[in-house]
N, C-alpha and C positions, 0 to 999 in steps of 0.2 A: 805981246803973243808968245813971244820967246819965253818971257818968265813964265806964263802958264803953261806952256810946254814943257819947260825946265823942272816946274813944280810937279807935274803930272808926270812926266818920265822919271823922276826920283821916286816917287809915290809907286809906280807901278813896279820899279825895281825893287823898292824895298818889299812890296806886297808879295813878289816873285821870290825874292829872297825867303820871306817868311813861309811862303807856301811849299818850297821846295825843301825848307827845313824841317816842316811838319810832316812830309809826306814821304821824305827820304827814308827815314827809319822803317815807316810801313812798307815800302817798297822792298827794303833791305829785307825785313823779316819774312815779307813774302817769299822772296826770292830764297832765302836761306830755310824755309819752313822744313823742309824735308831732313837737312843735316841736323837742324836744332832738336827736332824731336827724336830722331834716330840717335844722336848722342846722349840725350835725356835718358833714353830706355835702356842704354848702356851703363850709364852710371847710375841708374835705379839698380839694375841687377847687380851691380858691384856692391851698391849699398845693402842689399838685400842678403848678399854672402856674409858680410861683416855682421848683420843683425843675426842672423841664423845661428852663426858661430857663437855671438856673444850670449844669445839666449840658451843655446846648448850647455855654455859653461855655466851659465846663472842657473838653469835648473839643476845641473849635478851641484853647485855650490849649495842651493837651497835645500837640497836634499840631505846634504851634511852639516847642515844647520846654521849656514854662514849668512850673513845679511848683505845684499848689494849695495854699493857705493850710490849716494844720490845722484851725483853726476851722471852714473851710468844708467839709472832708472829715467833721468832727465833726457838722456841721448835717445834711449829706446824710444820715449815719447815722441821726440823731434822726429824721428825715423817714420813712426806712424802717421805724422801729420803730412810728410813729404811723399809717403805712398799713397794717401787719400788724395794729394794734390794730383800726383800722376794718373791715378784712376779718373779723375775728372777730366785731365787733359786727353786722356784717350777717349773718354766718351764724346767730348767735342770733336777730336779727329773724325771720328764715326760718323757724328751729324753731319761735320762738313763735306764727308764722301757721299752721303746720301742726298744733299742738296746739289752737289756737283753732278750728280749722277741725272738729276731731273732737269736742271737749267745750266746754270755757270758757277763759276767760283765764286764764293763770299770772301771777297779780299780781306775786309774788316776781321772777320772771324778768324781767317788763315793767319792773319799778322797777330791776333791776339793769343793765339795758341803757341805761335812760334815764340812769342816775347816770354809767355809764362814757361815754356819749355827751356829758354836760356835761363831764367832766374832760377828754375829748379835746380839746372846743372850746377850754378854757383852755390847753392845750400847744400847740395849734396856733396859737392867738394869740400866744403866747409866741416862738414860731419863725420867725412872719411878722416879729414886730418884730425879731427877730436879723437875719433877711434884709434888711431894709431898712437895718439898720446897717452892712452889709457894702460898700453903694454899688456901685461898678463894679470894685473891687480885690479880686479874687477868688484872686490869684496871689501866690506869693513875689515880690517885687519884685527881690531881688539874687540869684535862683536861674540858673542857667546854663540857656539854652534848649538844647534838644536839637540843634536845626539852625537856622542863622542863615540867611537870603536872602542872595546874593550878586549884585548886579546885573552884568549882562553880556549879549552879543548870544547869541539862541538860535540852537538848530542845527536848528530846526524844518525840515523839507523838505530836509535834507542827508543824502543817503543814506550817504555814507563817514563823517562824523561820527556818524551813529546807529549805524553798525556798530561801530565804536570805543566808543562809549558802552555798547552791549550786551556788547561783550567785557570790559569793565572791570567791568560789573555782575556777569557770570559769574563772574569771578576773586574778588569779593568774597563769593560764596556758598562758595568753594573753601577748606575747612578747611586745607588744605595750603599755601595761599597766605597770607603776611602781608604782605611789602614789594612794590607794584607800580610799575614804572618806565614812564611814559609819556613817551616821547622822540620827537624830530622836529626838523626845521630852524625857526630862527626865524620866526615869524610864520605857522607852519603851523594853528596853532589849539588847542595843547596847554592852554593856560590856558582859553580858552574851553570847550574839552571837559570839563575837570574842573570848572568852575563849573557847567556844565548837569548834570553828575552830582550835585553838591551841591544843586542846586536840584531834581532829580527825587526825590532821596531827602525833601526836604521836602515835597514835592507827593503823592508816591505812595506808598504802603503795599507795596512789593515784598518785603517780607521777613516772615517770621513773626515772632511776639513773642520767640521763641528766638535768632532771627539778627540782629534789629535792633539799631543802636548805640546806646549810651547817649548818647553826645555826639559830634557830627561836628566837627572843628576844622580852621580853614583857616589857613595862614601862607605869607604870601611872603616867601621868602628874600631878604635884602639881597645886593647886590653891592658890595664882596666880601662873602664868607660872615663873619657876625657871629653867633656862638652866642647872646649876650645878646640881641641884637635878635630872634632868632627865640623866645628864652623869653619875651621881654617880650609877644610877640603870642599866644603859647600862653596865657602867665599871664593876660592881659586878658580873652581870651576864656573862660576858665574861673573868672574872677572871684577869682584869688588875691591875698593880699596881700602884695606883693613890694617888699622894699627895693631901692632902686637901687644901695645900697651893698653888698648881700648878694653872695657870691661865685658864680660860676656852678654850682659843686657844690651850693650850699645850694638855690639856685632849681630845680636839676635835680631835687633830692630832694623838693621841694614838688610840683613837676610828676608827677613819678612816682606820688607818693602819690595825689595827686588823681586822675588817671586811673586807678590800680587800684581806686578805689571805684566806678568805673562797670564794670557787666557786660560792657561792650566799648567800644570807641572807635574812630573813623576819624580818622586824621590826615593831612591833605593839605598837602603842602609844594611850593610853586610856584615855578619858575624856579630850581632848583638846578644851580649851575655849577661845583661841585666837592664830591668827597664830604663827607657830614656825618656825624660820629660820634652816632648818635641817642641813645647812652647820655649823652653830654655835655650833651644837649639836656634829657633826662629821661624819654625815651620809653620805656616797659615794653617788654621784649623778648617775643616771642611765646609763651614759655614760662610768663611771668607773666601774659600776658592772652591766651589762645588765641585768643579768637574776634575779636580785634581786627585792624585793618589799618592800613598805611601806604601812602599814595599820593605818589609824588614826581614832578614834571615836570622834565624836563632836555632842553637841546639835544645832550646827549653821552650816547651809548651807554655810553661807558667809566666815566661817572659812574655810571650804573645798577650797571654790574659791579662797581665798587670798592665800593659801597654792599651788594653781595650781594642783588639784588633777585630773587625768586623767580620773576617774570613780567615780562617788558618786552613792552611794546606800543607799535609805533611808529606815529604819525600822519602818513599820507601826506597828498599835496596833492590838489585836487579834480580831479575828470575835466571834459572839456571842457563837457559840458552843466551841471553844478552851477557851473562857474566862470561860465559867461555868466548864468546866473539870478541869482547873487550879485552880478554886475557891475551887472545892470539894477536890481537892487533897491536899490543904492547909488547909481548915476549917475541914476535915474529913467526915466520912460518915454521921456524924450528919445532914449535911446540905441537906440530901435527907430524912429526916425524914418528915412524912406527913405534922404534923403541923409546921413545921420549914421551909421547902422547899419554900414554896411563899416568905418568907420574904428573903431567902437567895439568890435567883435569883434576886429579887429586888436589893438588895445589890450588886450582881455580876454586874448588869446592870449599877448601879450607880458608878462603877468603870471604864464602857466605854472602855473595852479592853487593859487597862493598865496594863502590868504584875507587876508592883512595887506596884501599889494599890490592886491588886488582891492577890497578895502574902502576904502582910503585913495586910490587912483588913481580908483576909480569915483565916489566923495564929491566928488573934486576937479572932476570933468567935470560935476558936476549943474547943472542950469538953463543950460547952455552950448549955444546955438543955434546958433552960428555954426559952420561946417564948418571955416574955418580954424584953430580953436581945436582942433578935434580931431586935424586933419591936424599942427597944430605938437607936440601931446603925443605924438602916435604917433612923430615924428621925433626926439623928445628920448629917447623911451624907446630906439630903436633906436641911437642914439648912446652908450646906457648913461649918461644923465644925467638928473638929476630935474629935471622941468620946473617944479615949485615947491617951495616950502620944507616943505610939509607931507610931500611924498613924500620928501624927504631926511631930514628928522626922524623921521618915524614909520614908513619903511621902510628906507632905506638904512643909517640909524644903527643900526637895530635888528638888522640881520644883520652890520654891521660888528662889533657887540658879539662875536659868534662869533669873528670875527677877530682882534678885541683880545686875546681868552682863549687862543689859541692859544700855547703854550709857546715864544716867541721874544721877543728884545729889540725895543726901540722899531724901527719900520720907518725911519725918518728917520734915516739912517747915511750917512757919507762913503763914498767909494769904499775909503779906507784901512781906514775901521772895518769896514766890509762884508768886507772880505779877512781881517780876524782874526775877524770875527763867524761867518762860514762855517766857518772851520776848527775850531770847537769840536765837541766828539765827538758832541754830540746832533743837529746839522744844523739847518736852518732852515726850521722849517714854515710859516711866514708866506709866505716866499718860495715855497715850493712851492705854495701856495694860489694866489698870485697867477699864477704861470707857468701855471696851468691855464686861465686866461682868454684864453691866446691861441689856444685851439681853439675852433671853432664847436659841434661835436655831441660825437660819439664822440672818445674819447682812448685810443689804445693804451696799456694799462698801462704795458707794458716800454718803448715809447718814451717815455712820460713819463718814467718813471724814468732811463734812459739821459741824458735832457737834464737833468734835476736833478743828476745826477752829474757832468756835462760840466760845468754851471754851479757845482759845487762847494756845492750847497745840502744835500748830504748828510754834510758834515762830513768829518774825516778819516778815511778808511778804508785799511787796508792792502791790501785784495783786492777785486774786484769783487764777490764774492760777500757780502762784509760789507755793500758800498755798495748792492747789490740788496735784500738783507734790510733795511737801514735804509729803503729806498724804498718797500719794501711796508708797513712800519711806519707812514711817513708817509701812505700812500694810506689805510691802513685807519683812522688817526686822524682824517683828513679825512672819511672815510664816517662815522665815527662820531660826528663833530661836524656831521653833516648838510651838510657844504661841498661833498661830492662823493657822487654816487650811482652803484650798479653799473649800468652799461649792457648789457654782454653779459658771456660768461664772463672774456674778457681785456680787458675795455675799461671806461671810466667816464665819468661825463659830469658836467656842471655844471648845476644849475638854472638857467633862464634870467636871473631875478631876482638870484639869487648871483653869476651871471657878471657881471652889470650892475655890481653892487656892487663886484665885484673889479676891474673895470675903472676903475670910478669911484675906488676906493682908490688904484689903481696911478697914476692920473694926477692926482691932487690932494694927494698928500702927498711932495713934493719930486721931485728928478730920478732918485733911485735906482731908483724902479720905473716912469718913464715909458715908456709903449709906444706903438706904432703897431699898432693892432690893426683890420684890414680884412678877418676871415675869412669866407669864405661868403656874401659880398655880390654875387657876380657882376662882379667887376671884370675889365676885358680891358686894361687900361693902368694903370699907376701911375704915369705921369710927372707928372699934376697932383697927386699927394698931399702934402699939406704935412706936414714934421716937422721937428723941432730936430735941431741938431748933438749933442744930449745925449740924445737917443733909446735907450734900452737894449735894447730888444728889438722887432722887427718881424715881424708874422705876416700874411701874405697867403694863408693856407692855404684850399683849396677855391674857387678863383676860375676865371676864363677866361683868364687872362693869356697873351697870345701872344709878348710881348715885353718885355724889360727896357730901361731906358734906357742909351743908350751910354755916357753920362757920369752917374752917380748921384752926388747929394750925399755930401760925406765924413761918415761917422758913426762918429767915432773911439771913442764910447764903447759901440756897439752888440755885444751879447754872443750875440745869438740871431737868426737869420734863418730863417724858416720860410717854404717856398714849395713845399710838396709839396701834390699832387692839384691841379696845373694842368695839365691833358693838353694844352693848345694850345702850352704853351711847349716850343719846339724848341731853339733857340740861345740861348746867354748870351754878352753882350759879353765882348770880349778883357780889357779892365780894370775889369769890373764888381767884382770882389771886392777890388780896391785900396782901394775906399772904406771896407772895415770891417776894419781892423788888429786889432781887439781881439776880432773873432768867435771864440766857443767852441763854439757849435752851429750847424751849416748842414744843412737838411734840405731835400733837391730829389726826395723821393720821388714816384712816380707822376706824373712829367712826361714830356714826350715827347724830352727831350734826348739828343742821340747822342753828345755829347762834352762835356768840361768845359774851359773856357779856361785857360790856363797861370797865369794870377793867382792861382788857389787855391793854389799853392805858395807865396804869399806871406801866407798865414794861419797865423803862427806860434803863435798862441795857440790855435788849432783844436784841440778836444777830441774833438769827435764829428762825423762825416761820414756821413750817412744817406741812400743812394742806392736804396732799395727800390723794386721794380717799375719801374725804368726801363728796359724792356723794349727800347728802342732803343740803349742804352748799350753800345758794343762796346770801347771804349778808354779809358783814364783819361791825364792828363798826369803828368809827374813829380811826386810827392809828398814827395820826400827832404827837404823844409823844415818839413814837417809834425810836428816834433820832440815836441810835445805831445799828438799825436793818440792817443786812447784806444781809440775806437771806429770802425771801418770798416765799414760795412754795406752791403754790395753785393746783398743777396738779391734773387734773380728779374730780375739783369742778364744779359747776354751777353758780358760780358769775354772777348776772345779771348787776352789775356796779362796777366800781373802788371805793374801800374805800376812804371815805372822809379823807383828810390830806396826802394821798399818796405823794403829791408833796411835803412833808417836809421831806421825807426820802431820804436825801440828802448822806446817807452813804451807800445806798443800792446797793450790787454788784451783786447779782443774783435775777433775778425775773421770776418765772416759774407760769403762770397765763394765762390758756387757754382761748381765746377769743370767743369760740364757742357760749356761752349765754350772752356774753357781748350786752347790748343794745346799748351803744356808749363808745367811748373813749375820754375824754376832751382833747381839744386843749391845748397844752404846757405841758401836763403831763411827757412827755418823756426828754423834755429838762431840767427839773429841777432835774432829776437824773443824774448829771453828772459824777459820779463815777460807773455808772452801767457798768459791765464787759458781762453779759450774760443775754439775754431777750428770753424766750421761750415762746410764745402764742399760739403755736398749742397745740391742746389735743391729748394725747398719747392714750387714749381709746375712740375711736371714736363716737362723737355725730353727724358725718356728714350727717346723713339720715335725720336729721331736716335742709335741706338746705335752707328754707326760714327764719330761724331763726338766720343763721349763719352772724357774723358780720366781716366784712374784714377791714384790715386796708386801711384808705383812703389815698389820695395824701398827705394832710397836716402832717398826723401822720407819714407816711413814709418819709416826707422831714426830719421830726424833728430827725429822727435816725442819720442823717448825722452830728449832732452836738454834738453827743456823743463819744467822742474822745478816752475813754477808751473801747469802746465797741469792743469785740471781737469775740462774738458769737451772732448769731441771728437767730431765727426760727418763722416765721410769715406766714400769708396768707394775700396777697394783692389783691384789685381788679386791673384788667388791666388798668384802667385809671390812677392809681397811678402811674406807671412806664413809661408812654409817655412821650416820649420828656424830658427826666431828666437826669441830670449828675450823674453818677452812681461811679465816680472815688473814693469816700469815700469808696466804699466795698472793696478796696484793703488792707486796715487794719484788714478786718475780717479774722480771722483764720478759722473760721467753719460757716457755715451758710445753712440754710434750708428754701428756700422761693417758697411758692406755691402760682402760680398766677391762678385766675381764679376760679371758684366756683364748678369745679369737684371733685370727690373722688379720692383721691390717697391713694396708700399703701406704702409710702416711708419708707426704713429703713435707719434712721437716726442714724450715730454714730458720735463719739467726734472729727473724722478728716475729716468730710463729707464737701465738699462745693458743695451743691446740689441745684437745681431749677426744680421745678414740673411746668408744663403750661398744663391747660385745656380749651378745648373749645375755642381755638382762632381761627378765621377764616382764617386770612393771617397775613404774617410778612412782607408784601411789605413796610412798614414803619419804619422797623427798631426797632420795639418796645422793643425787647429783646436784643439787640446787647451790649447796655451797660452793662447789668447785666451779661450776658452770658460769656462775656470775662474773668470772674472772677471764672466761674464754673467749677468743674471736673466732674460733674454728671448731666445730661439733662434728665427728664423725660416729655415726651410730649403724651397727651391724648386727642384724638379726635380733631385734630388740622389740618387746612388747610394750603398750602402754605410751605410745607416741604422744597421743592427744593428752593424756594427763601431764607428761613432762612439760608441754610447751603452752597449752592454751592457759593453764591456770598460773603461770608465772610470767617473768618480764627480763629478758635477756639484751638489754642494750647494748651489750658490747659485740654480741656475736655478729660476725659478717658474713661467714661461709657454713652452710649446712649441707652435710654431705650422708644421705641416707641410702642404706643398702639392705636387701633381704628383710625388710621390716614391714609388718603386718599392720594395717591401721584400718580403722572403720571410718570411711569417708563421708560420713553423713555430716552435715552442716551443724557445728556447734550451736547448742541451746542459746536462745536469746536470753541473755542476762547472766550466763556462765561466763566466766573469764574475763577479760579485759580486752581492748581493741588492741590488735596487733600487737602480739608478745615478741616479735621480731622486728622491729621499726627500722633497723639499719642493716639488715640482710641485704648483701650484694651479690653473692654467688650460691646457688642451689643447683645439687646435684640429686639426682634420684635413680637410683640403680636397682633394676630387678624388685620394682613395687607392683607385685603382678596383678592386683585389684583396682589399679589406679586407671581411671578412664579419661580423666583430663586433668591438667596442673591446676585448672579453675578449683575442681573439686576437692584438690590438697589445700589450696588456699582457703577455700571456705571453711574445711573441718578443722583448721587450725586458727582459723580468724585472721589469716595474714593479708595484708594489703599489697605487698611487694612494691612499695612505693621507694624503694633504692635498690631493688633488683636490676643487675646489669648482665649477668651471666647465667645461662641456664643450659644444664645438661641433663639429657634424659635418655637413659640406656636400658635396652632389654625390658621393656614395661609391656608385657603382650597384650593387655587389654585397652592399651592407650587408644583411644579414637580421635581424639583432637587436642590441640595443645591448650587453647583458650576457648572459653564461651565468652563472648561479649555481648553487651547490649543489656539495658536497664543498668541495674547496680552493679554489672560485671563488666570488667575491662581488663585488656592486656597491659602489661607493666608498661609505663610510658619512658622509663629510663633503660630499657632492655637495649643491649648492644649485641650480645653473642648468643646464638641459640645453637645447639648442637643435640641432634635426635639421632639415635642408632638403634637399629634392630629392634623397631616397633612396628611389629608385622599388621596391626590393625588400625595404624594411622591413617584416616581418611583426608583428613584437613587440618590446618593449622588453627583457623580461627572461624569459628561457628557462632552464628547469632542466636541468642537465647530465645526459646519458645516455638522454634522451626521444627516441624516433624521430620524435614530434610535438611541434611547439611546445605547451608547457603553462604554464599558470599558476603563478608562484612564490610560495611562502608565506614571503616574507621583506619585510622592511620597508626603505624608504629614508627614513629618518628626518627628513632635512633639506632635501630637494627643496623649494624656494619657487617656482622659475619654471621652467616647461615650456613650451617653443615649438617646434611641429611644423609644418612648411610643407611641401607637395606630396611628401607620403608617401601614394600613393593604395591601397598593400596593408594599412597598418596598420589593425588591425581592434580592437584593444583597448590600453588603457593598462595592465591586470593589474588584478586585482580582490582580491588578499589584504587583508585588514582592515588599516586604519590606513596602508596604503603611501603615500597622498597627505594625509594630514591636517595637514601642515604648508604644503601648496600656497597660494601667495597670487596668482599669476597662472599662467593658462593661455590658450595661443592654437594654435587648431586650425585651419589654412589649408589648405584643398584637401587634407584627410585625411577624405574623405566616407565612408569605410568604418566610422569609428566611430559606432556608432547610439546607444551608451549609456555615459555617463560612469560611472567607478568608483562605488561606494556612498560609499566615503571621501571623494569629491568632493561628491555631492550633499549628504551631510550636513555638510560642512565649515563650520567657524565662522572659518575664517582665510581663505578664498578672497575675493579683492578684485575680481578682472579676470579675464572669459572672453572671449575672442575667437573670432570665427567668422563664417561665412556665416550670415545671418538665416534662410535657407531650412534649413540644417543644423541651426540652434538649434531651429527650429520642429518638426523631426521626430525629435528626441531622443526615445528612450524612457526613463521614469523609474519608480523602484520606487514612488514615492509623488508625486502630484499636488503636494502641499505643498511636495515638496523644489525643484520648478521654480519655484514660485512665491517662494521664498525666496531664489532666487539670481538671479531675473529682474533685479534693480536691477545685478548683477555683469557682466551681458552688454553687450558694446560689439560691434555689427556691422562686419565687415570690409567697407571701402568698394572694395577691388579687385573 
């Protein structure tokens, strides 16, 4: 029994111990539940503070392009797990409280939550300890930052620069654009613009995550271009390990591989002077990295083109208001002082909107209170002299780099070297550039090319056409290099600062370019002007010079003398030209001279004599000694006779001499000019009102032209007898011509590519007088002529593309069947009908002359008082399907544009005119509709309805058009139009432009 009791007692004791051991922690956890959960709450709050601090620092680091350390990312993940655990514990506490409220406390749940809280506290303490070990080093030290800040001036407040920046940002979003070229003249702010782009990408999240760049890389291209140095900058930015002894190809491979690791990249190459092969650098092509971009900045548009940029953005100079604000910013408020501001504004204007010049010159004047210093600086700028070293080094030399980069040899050449230099095939673009500085503002492009040609700057050219083409290439090259600017259609100009630099270069680097330039400064007398005997070029353009010195100092090396646009200059001293034995270019245009002195005949080296718009000039002295003369331009003069010795000008290539006032033209004069290429004897500013005094080229003189085998361009007026029964096959070698036949008045618009004939007051064409000439013409003007049907129907003019008929009578009955041939004008593209008073429709005109209008694109009908409709359509008749422009003016009887054949009343037509893009109607008071068939005007882009007040409603195809861009008319007419839907009007409201008449 004792044994049994002992065993049982031992068992009970052990069981008791085990039970106590099991339930004690639960009891303890239950007892300490409140303190455990409260401590857990406090630790979690502390951990969250650490987490938020790290996240804030991480977000800042990420914006700066840094990559967080893996341990930090792991720590943040662990924190998130503990926060989730704490949220679960809180849910359990809430559930326990709800149960306790209903009945009693669930001790098991209470113990479980208390245990989890204690475990949570332990884990939180471990994470806090790990956080303290991080210190401030949360990112990978050698990781490549996404974008690095680049120091530089801000464009804040600059409208022009901001507009350019927005344009680049827009292009960065375009998936079709990979390579962007930002170009403009030196100092205009290209680098500043792209630096601001870089920093804006750093500061602002302008893209969605899908479009953002993995890395933005900046590299400045060295001069001369060195691929290895470019690679070194990119490699350093990407933290690539590159051995200096590695090959360019090996480094390119590393760069290519590294950039391809990014989802996209932006590479900015600044200051590119010559085309760079991006493959050699190691830049992936767009197909390898579709969302990546490359931006280059360059002074040269041609560099952008050769690198095949997808988009070119030109950076322009600042406007006057922006220039002044920038100048004051750099010069300080002193520039606004009352006694200084007038001079400060003049200095700012001399900078002509060039940011570099404004910044440097403005800063150089900062703090200078004496007005004398401002006056001196202004005078220096006007003399094209840098008034201190900063301006010379930071402005003039910067722009001179563009000059140095031009494809030419060193400018410091001897005269003998120069002679050899300019005879090379390519020409001398540096001299072409410096020559432009002789002009004050606008420069006629053709006059400039003529002077370059005469100076020999265009190299060896066999013909004038070759020289002219080369001259155009030079002009475009200088424009692409931002050293010239387009001024007007046929003119160019130099930026003021660029011109100052050109003058500085010309006068600072040897006698070869030494010039006296006093253009546009208001000079009335030049006797006080100091110049050396070695001066090469003299420019007194656009002054008020009244007289020239009787005895001018000898200038044995002067090759150019420019005196044009001096209206008060009436007389030139007799021996004046003896001082210029080497002269090659002489320009006296727009002066008041009535004669030239005989000493001009001593200019044996003269290549170009330009006398345009000397309206008082009636005679020229003998010029037979000018054996080297290539260009004689007497446009808009009143010469009564050809100068003596003109037959000896055997090297003459261009003759521009209006015949309006010539009393006669000597027989045989043209035959002697065997090298002549261009003859223009039409007056550009008409004296044609003096019809009785006009000299027409006679039969003999016209025949002589056929012997000029180098002639390619001809502009003359001939009498009708001179072209009768002649062989005109020689005209096939003419590339362009403008021949006026008869004594009527013309208003022909001649251009360099025209092959034009104008005929006036010809009674009939029955004898085929014009056929020999017309077969070579592309444009024909007929004024007050008879026998139109006989001229056209019975012949074929395949080359004729434009026909202009005015005041001509014609029987508009259809051509008899079997007479003539089908469509004598198969390639006619433009038809103008003016004052054809018996014309009822253009269809009558086409039927009368058997025309199909298969290629007609432009139709202009003016003052045809009997015109009822434009075209009859239906059956065999139709409107021209290629018609794009229709202009109808002053046709008072016009009722409709298109009328169905066979209808007793005008009806609308169910046919389309699919190509009409421009419709201009003026003074057609009876026109009530444009036609309503569906889709008739769906391609229309421009509509003008002036004084066509019967049109009360636009066709539905116009009301609903998506292509219409401009609608012109009177405001009252527009407001009274009827619409099928008011929404149609609201959608077109932005297209309407009120007519101001």
